[in-house]
C-alpha positions as CSV (number, residue, x, y, z in Angstrom):
1,M,76.0,15.9,-84.4
2,K,73.3,17.5,-82.7
3,R,70.6,15.1,-82.0
4,I,66.4,16.1,-81.7
5,G,64.1,14.3,-79.6
6,L,60.6,14.3,-81.5
7,I,58.1,13.1,-79.3
8,C,54.3,11.1,-80.4
9,G,52.3,9.0,-79.6
10,G,49.7,9.4,-76.7
11,F,46.7,8.3,-75.3
12,S,44.3,8.6,-77.8
13,S,42.1,7.2,-81.0
14,E,45.2,9.3,-83.0
15,Y,48.2,7.9,-81.6
16,N,49.0,5.4,-84.6
17,I,48.6,8.6,-87.4
18,S,50.9,10.0,-85.0
19,I,53.2,7.0,-84.9
20,K,53.2,7.5,-88.8
21,S,53.5,11.4,-88.8
22,A,56.6,11.3,-86.5
23,Q,59.0,8.7,-88.9
24,T,57.6,10.6,-92.2
25,I,58.9,13.5,-90.1
26,Q,62.1,12.1,-89.4
27,N,62.7,10.1,-92.6
28,H,62.9,14.3,-94.3
29,F,65.1,15.7,-91.4
30,P,68.2,17.2,-92.3
31,A,71.1,14.8,-92.8
32,H,73.6,16.5,-89.9
33,L,70.7,16.4,-87.6
34,E,70.2,12.6,-85.9
35,C,66.1,12.3,-84.9
36,V,65.3,10.2,-81.9
37,L,61.1,8.8,-81.7
38,I,60.2,9.2,-78.1
39,Q,57.1,7.3,-78.1
40,I,54.7,7.8,-75.6
């Protein structure tokens, strides 16, 4: 199984939106890939 890192967050007022968007992407990732959230 391949592991993919998804970077999200950052130092801006859009932080919460970035986290929620990344979680949505992670939930819809193909089953044969492992998606790991990397929060900054």
